[in-house]
C-alpha positions as CSV (number, residue, x, y, z in Angstrom):
1,M,105.3,112.9,81.6
2,I,103.8,112.3,85.1
3,D,100.1,112.2,85.6
4,L,98.7,115.0,87.8
5,L,96.9,112.5,90.0
6,N,100.1,110.6,90.6
7,L,102.0,113.8,91.4
8,V,99.4,114.9,93.9
9,T,99.4,111.4,95.5
10,I,103.2,111.4,95.8
11,L,103.1,114.9,97.3
12,L,100.4,114.0,99.8
13,M,102.2,110.8,100.8
14,A,105.4,112.8,101.3
15,A,103.5,115.4,103.4
16,V,101.9,112.7,105.6
17,T,105.3,111.0,106.1
18,Y,106.9,114.3,107.0
19,F,104.2,115.3,109.5
20,T,104.2,111.9,111.1
21,R,107.9,112.2,111.7
22,V,107.7,115.8,112.9
23,G,104.6,115.1,115.0
24,G,106.5,112.8,117.4
25,Y,109.1,115.5,118.1
26,V,106.5,118.2,118.6
27,L,104.3,116.1,120.9
28,L,107.3,114.8,123.0
29,R,109.5,118.0,123.0
30,N,108.6,119.1,126.6
31,R,108.4,115.6,128.2
32,T,111.1,113.6,129.8
33,L,110.9,110.0,128.7
34,S,111.6,107.1,130.9
35,A,114.5,104.8,130.0
36,R,112.0,102.2,128.8
37,A,110.1,104.7,126.6
38,T,113.4,105.9,125.2
39,A,114.4,102.3,124.4
40,V,111.1,101.8,122.6
41,M,111.5,104.9,120.6
42,E,115.0,103.9,119.6
43,A,113.9,100.4,118.5
44,A,111.0,101.6,116.4
45,P,113.0,102.3,113.2
46,G,114.5,98.8,113.3
47,C,111.0,97.3,113.8
48,V,109.7,99.2,110.7
49,L,112.7,98.1,108.7
50,I,112.1,94.5,109.7
51,S,108.4,94.7,108.7
52,V,109.6,96.0,105.3
53,I,112.1,93.2,104.7
54,A,110.1,90.4,106.4
55,P,108.4,89.2,103.2
56,A,111.8,88.5,101.7
57,F,112.2,85.7,104.3
58,V,109.6,83.7,102.4
59,A,110.8,84.7,98.9
60,D,111.6,82.0,96.4
61,R,114.0,84.2,94.5
62,P,117.7,83.6,95.2
63,A,118.6,87.2,94.6
64,D,116.3,88.4,97.4
65,L,117.5,85.8,99.8
66,L,121.1,86.8,99.0
67,G,120.3,90.5,99.6
68,L,118.6,89.5,102.9
69,A,121.6,87.6,104.0
70,V,123.9,90.5,103.3
71,T,121.5,92.9,105.1
72,V,121.4,90.7,108.2
73,L,125.2,90.4,108.2
74,C,125.6,94.1,107.8
75,A,123.1,94.7,110.6
76,T,125.3,92.7,113.0
77,R,128.3,95.0,112.3
78,L,127.1,98.4,111.1
79,S,124.6,101.1,112.0
80,M,121.2,101.6,110.4
81,L,122.1,103.8,107.4
82,P,125.0,101.8,106.0
83,T,123.0,98.6,106.6
84,V,120.1,99.9,104.6
85,L,122.3,101.2,101.8
86,L,124.3,98.0,101.5
87,G,121.2,95.9,101.7
88,I,119.6,97.8,98.8
89,A,122.8,97.8,96.8
90,S,123.4,94.1,97.3
91,T,119.9,93.1,96.5
92,G,119.9,95.3,93.3
93,A,123.3,93.7,92.2
94,A,122.0,90.2,92.9
95,R,118.8,90.8,91.0
96,Y,120.9,92.2,88.1
97,L,123.3,89.2,88.1
98,L,120.9,86.4,89.0
99,G,117.8,87.7,87.4
């Protein structure tokens, strides 16, 4: 049974995340971005992903380091979504197998 406070917190976090993502499209819908601004906007998701996985660089758990290595290898060959999915799956499998 989920606590009401936890449920409200999850819903508010989902709403803030959604409006943050939609807000960019609404604010920039009638503007023409320069090539440089377009490049920055395209690089932003990768930067966010790096900030999420950066603590794994200093992890002392072999499973996390193995998952990080798989993710980096996938990032050199695949697009963002398969890289994220394979990174999560490989880290989960490594944690299950290595502890």
